[in-house]
C-alpha positions in Angstrom: -41.7 -46.8 0.0 -45.0 -46.2 1.7 -45.7 -46.6 5.4 -42.3 -48.2 6.0 -40.8 -48.3 9.4 -37.3 -49.1 10.8 -35.7 -50.4 7.6 -32.0 -50.3 6.9 -31.2 -49.4 3.2 -27.6 -50.5 2.9 -27.1 -50.7 -0.8 -26.0 -47.9 -3.0 -28.8 -46.2 -4.9 -27.6 -44.9 -8.3 -28.3 -44.3 -11.9 -32.1 -44.3 -11.6 -34.3 -42.0 -13.8 -37.9 -40.9 -13.1 -39.4 -39.4 -16.3 -43.2 -39.3 -15.7 -44.3 -36.0 -14.2 -48.0 -36.6 -13.5 -49.2 -36.5 -9.8 -46.6 -37.6 -7.3 -45.0 -40.1 -9.7 -42.3 -37.7 -10.8 -40.8 -37.3 -7.3 -37.8 -39.2 -5.9 -35.2 -40.1 -8.5 -33.3 -42.5 -6.3 -35.6 -43.1 -3.3 -39.2 -42.2 -2.5 -40.4 -42.4 1.1 -43.9 -41.3 2.2 -45.5 -41.8 5.6 -42.3 -43.7 6.5 -40.3 -43.4 9.7 -37.1 -44.5 11.5 -35.5 -45.7 8.3 -31.7 -45.6 7.8 -30.1 -44.9 4.5 -26.5 -46.0 5.1 -24.9 -46.0 1.7 -24.4 -43.5 -1.1 -27.2 -42.1 -3.3 -25.8 -40.8 -6.6 -26.4 -40.2 -10.3 -30.2 -40.2 -10.0 -32.6 -37.9 -11.8 -36.2 -36.8 -11.7 -38.3 -34.3 -13.5 -39.9 -33.1 -10.2 -38.7 -33.1 -6.5 -35.9 -34.9 -4.9 -33.3 -36.1 -7.4 -31.6 -38.4 -4.9 -34.1 -38.7 -2.0 -37.7 -37.6 -1.6 -39.2 -37.6 1.9 -42.9 -36.8 2.2 -44.6 -36.7 5.7 -41.8 -39.0 6.8 -40.2 -38.2 10.2 -37.1 -39.5 12.0 -35.2 -40.9 9.1 -31.4 -40.9 9.0 -29.3 -40.4 5.9 -25.7 -41.5 6.6 -24.4 -42.0 3.1 -23.3 -39.2 0.8 -25.8 -37.8 -1.6 -24.2 -36.5 -4.8 -24.5 -35.9 -8.5 -28.3 -36.0 -8.6 -30.7 -33.8 -10.6 -34.2 -32.5 -10.0 -36.5 -29.6 -10.5 -36.2 -28.7 -6.7 -34.1 -30.5 -4.1 -31.4 -31.8 -6.4 -30.0 -34.0 -3.7 -32.7 -34.2 -1.0 -36.2 -32.9 -0.8 -37.9 -33.3 2.6 -41.4 -32.3 3.9 -40.8 -34.4 7.1 -39.7 -33.6 10.6 -36.8 -34.8 12.8 -34.8 -36.2 9.9 -31.0 -36.3 10.3 -28.7 -35.8 7.3 -25.3 -36.9 8.4 -23.7 -37.6 5.0 -22.3 -35.0 2.7 -24.5 -33.5 0.0 -22.6 -32.3 -3.1 -22.5 -31.8 -6.9 -26.3 -31.9 -7.1 -28.3 -29.7 -9.5 -31.8 -28.2 -9.3 -33.4 -26.2 -12.1 -35.5 -24.3 -9.5 -34.9 -24.3 -5.7 -32.4 -26.1 -3.4 -29.5 -27.5 -5.3 -28.3 -29.7 -2.5 -31.3 -29.8 0.0 -34.8 -28.4 -0.1 -36.7 -28.4 3.2 -40.3 -27.9 2.0 -43.4 -26.4 3.5 -44.1 -27.7 7.0 -40.7 -29.3 7.6 -39.4 -28.8 11.0 -36.7 -29.9 13.5 -34.4 -31.5 10.9 -30.6 -31.6 11.5 -27.9 -31.3 8.8 -24.5 -32.3 10.1 -22.9 -33.2 6.7 -21.2 -30.7 4.5 -23.2 -29.2 1.7 -21.0 -28.1 -1.2 -20.6 -27.5 -4.9 -24.4 -27.7 -5.6 -26.3 -25.5 -8.1 -29.9 -24.0 -8.3 -31.8 -21.0 -9.3 -32.4 -20.1 -5.6 -30.6 -21.6 -2.7 -27.6 -23.2 -4.3 -26.8 -25.2 -1.2 -30.1 -25.2 0.8 -33.6 -23.8 0.3 -36.0 -23.6 3.2 -39.7 -22.8 2.5 -42.0 -22.2 5.5 -39.6 -24.4 7.5 -38.8 -24.0 11.2 -36.6 -25.1 14.1 -34.0 -26.8 11.8 -30.3 -27.0 12.8 -27.6 -26.7 10.2 -24.3 -27.7 11.7 -22.4 -28.7 8.5 -20.3 -26.3 6.5 -22.0 -24.8 3.4 -19.5 -23.8 0.7 -18.8 -23.5 -3.1 -22.5 -23.5 -4.0 -24.0 -21.3 -6.8 -27.4 -19.7 -7.3 -28.2 -18.1 -10.6 -30.6 -15.9 -8.7 -30.6 -15.6 -4.9 -28.9 -17.3 -2.0 -25.7 -18.9 -3.1 -25.4 -20.9 0.1 -28.8 -20.6 1.6 -32.2 -19.3 0.7 -34.8 -19.0 3.5 -38.3 -18.1 2.6 -41.0 -17.6 5.3 -38.9 -19.6 7.6 -38.3 -19.1 11.4 -36.3 -20.2 14.4 -33.6 -22.0 12.3 -30.1 -22.2 13.7 -27.3 -22.0 11.2 -24.0 -22.8 13.1 -21.9 -24.2 10.3 -19.6 -21.8 8.4 -21.0 -20.4 5.1 -18.2 -19.6 2.7 -17.1 -19.3 -0.9 -20.7 -19.3 -2.3 -21.9 -17.2 -5.2 -25.3 -15.6 -6.2 -25.8 -13.9 -9.5 -28.3 -11.5 -7.8 -28.6 -11.1 -4.0 -27.2 -12.9 -1.0 -24.0 -14.6 -1.9 -23.9 -16.5 1.3 -27.5 -16.3 2.6 -30.7 -14.8 1.4 -33.6 -14.5 3.9 -37.1 -13.4 2.6 -39.8 -12.7 5.1 -38.1 -14.9 7.7 -38.1 -14.4 11.4 -36.1 -15.2 14.5 -33.3 -17.2 12.8 -29.8 -17.3 14.2 -26.7 -17.3 12.1 -23.9 -18.2 14.5 -21.4 -19.6 12.0 -18.9 -17.5 10.2 -19.9 -16.0 6.8 -16.9 -15.3 4.7 -15.5 -15.1 1.1 -19.0 -15.1 -0.5 -19.9 -13.0 -3.5 -23.1 -11.5 -4.9 -23.2 -9.8 -8.3 -25.8 -7.4 -7.0 -26.4 -7.0 -3.3 -25.4 -8.6 0.0 -22.2 -10.4 -0.6 -22.4 -12.3 2.7 -26.0 -11.9 3.9 -29.2 -10.3 2.4 -32.2 -9.8 4.6 -35.4 -9.0 2.6 -38.4 -8.0 4.7 -37.1 -10.1 7.6 -37.2 -9.3 11.3 -35.8 -10.3 14.7 -32.9 -12.3 13.2 -29.5 -12.6 15.0 -26.2 -12.7 13.1 -23.7 -13.6 15.8 -21.0 -15.1 13.5 -18.3 -13.0 12.0 -19.0 -11.6 8.5 -15.8 -11.0 6.6 -14.1 -11.1 3.2 -17.4 -10.9 1.2 -18.1 -8.7 -1.7 -21.0 -7.3 -3.8 -21.9 -4.2 -5.8 -24.0 -3.0 -2.9 -23.6 -4.1 0.7 -20.4 -6.1 0.6 -20.9 -7.8 4.0 -24.6 -7.4 4.7 -27.6 -5.8 3.0 -30.8 -5.2 5.1 -33.8 -4.3 2.9 -37.1 -3.2 4.5 -36.1 -5.3 7.5 -36.6 -4.5 11.2 -35.4 -5.4 14.7 -32.4 -7.5 13.6 -29.2 -7.8 15.6 -25.7 -8.0 14.2 -23.5 -9.1 17.1 -20.6 -10.6 15.1 -17.7 -8.6 13.8 -18.0 -7.2 10.2 -14.6 -6.8 8.6 -12.7 -6.9 5.4 -15.7 -6.7 3.1 -15.9 -4.6 -0.1 -18.6 -3.0 -2.2 -18.2 -1.7 -5.7 -20.6 1.1 -5.0 -22.0 1.7 -1.5 -21.9 0.0 1.9 -18.6 -1.9 2.2 -19.5 -3.5 5.5 -23.3 -3.0 6.0 -26.0 -1.4 3.9 -29.4 -0.6 5.4 -32.2 0.3 3.0 -35.4 1.3 4.7 -34.3 -0.9 7.6 -35.3 0.1 11.2 -34.3 -0.8 14.8 -31.2 -2.6 13.8 -28.6 -3.1 16.6 -24.9 -3.5 15.7 -23.0 -4.4 18.8 -19.7 -5.6 17.5 -16.9 -3.8 15.5 -17.2 -2.8 11.9 -13.6 -2.4 10.6 -11.4 -2.7 7.6 -14.2 -2.5 5.0 -14.1 -0.6 1.7 -16.6 1.0 -0.6 -15.6 2.5 -3.9 -18.3 5.2 -3.6 -19.9 5.8 -0.2 -20.1 4.3 3.3 -17.0 2.3 3.7 -18.1 0.8 7.0 -21.9 1.5 6.9 -24.3 3.1 4.4 -27.9 3.9 5.7 -30.5 5.2 3.3 -34.1 6.0 4.5 -33.3 4.0 7.6 -34.2 5.3 11.1 -33.9 4.2 14.7 -30.7 2.2 14.2 -28.0 1.8 16.9 -24.3 1.0 16.8 -22.5 0.2 20.1 -19.4 -1.4 18.6 -16.4 0.5 17.2 -16.3 1.6 13.5 -12.7 2.0 12.4 -10.2 1.5 9.6 -12.9 1.7 6.9 -12.6 3.7 3.6 -14.7 5.2 0.8 -14.9 8.3 -1.3 -17.6 9.8 0.9 -18.3 8.6 4.5 -15.3 6.4 5.3 -16.8 5.1 8.5 -20.5 5.9 8.0 -22.8 7.5 5.5 -26.3 8.6 6.4 -28.9 9.5 3.8 -32.2 10.6 5.3 -31.7 8.3 8.2 -32.4 10.3 11.4 -32.7 9.0 14.9 -29.4 7.2 14.5 -27.5 6.4 17.7 -23.8 5.6 18.1 -22.4 4.7 21.5 -19.1 3.3 20.3 -16.1 4.9 18.6 -15.9 6.1 15.0 -12.2 6.5 14.4 -9.3 6.1 12.0 -11.6 5.9 9.0 -10.7 7.6 5.7 -12.6 9.3 2.9 -11.0 10.3 -0.3 -13.3 13.3 -0.7 -15.1 14.2 2.6 -16.6 12.8 5.7 -13.8 10.5 6.9 -15.8 9.6 10.0 -19.4 10.5 9.1 -21.0 11.9 6.0 -24.7 13.1 6.1 -26.6 14.3 3.1 -28.5 16.8 5.3 -28.9 17.7 8.9 -29.9 14.8 11.2 -31.0 16.7 14.3 -32.3 13.8 16.2 -29.2 11.6 15.8 -26.4 11.0 18.3 -23.0 10.3 16.8 -21.0 9.7 20.0 -17.2 9.6 19.8 -16.1 10.6 16.3 -12.4 11.5 16.1 -9.1 10.8 14.3 -10.7 10.4 10.9 -9.3 11.8 7.7 -9.6 14.2 6.0 -12.3 15.3 8.5 -14.5 13.7 11.1 -17.7 15.2 9.5 -18.6 16.7 6.2 -20.1 20.1 6.1 -23.6 20.4 4.6 
């Protein structure tokens, strides 16, 4: 459909197949809308395939459309269920069981897309990156729907945000899986996004079971992060990222190696204002593990965490650290029940560190 305005598409769209890949003709397995606005898709879109973008629905430069029906069991290269480069579109129906060989198993919001709203659930989709949703250079979108049981063979089991900013993720993100990084969410070079929904029970084979920030800044994670797991950074992994705020509780996460709750790698000016508790690392940094990360601040309590070294906190070459809360009742199997440092950190302030076992600090 080209230059279509105010149509109501009430019939189901299913079992269509687009095979030609030349030009734009390979896009939109079920429905193709370009320069079209104020259309309503009120019935289900399912079992469609395309060799390119938008297995179920493709929206190009098409604003203010409304998808009410469910979108499921569609296949594409990117955007298995829905691919959109439009603004002010509203996805109200559920998006599930879609497949993308590349990016965005359920939904792909492409370059220049903005101010879209996703209220439907996004679940049980699969892609290489962004099993549930993939946002590329996309801004000011609102994701209210739950995102769960999605799988990425690479990064971002639930979400993958790349060069994206000012997005608001308020729906819960849970039970997603990534074979590399970011079981729940993976943010690359993305700025000023807010994650206010809970992030829980996600898994990453490598790093960042709940959230992985890669070269990203000024993001706010205000939802609780709990019950996630990964090899490194069970709850959150911040990599070369700066000026991010973690204001939700981080608890009950686990890491096979380091950083049960939070791992910072060359990350600076991070503020953690809520409690970090009940996390576990098999090696070091049960609550938090900081490596080559300076000028970070914790104002919440760190308690009830465990590891071999640094039950509460492990600092590796991470001076100018500030703690204004309590580090207490943490346990290390070997040393540094409260805090373990690999060397002297003369410009750091550790605040109230007490009641940890077998000791509050290791001895260098």
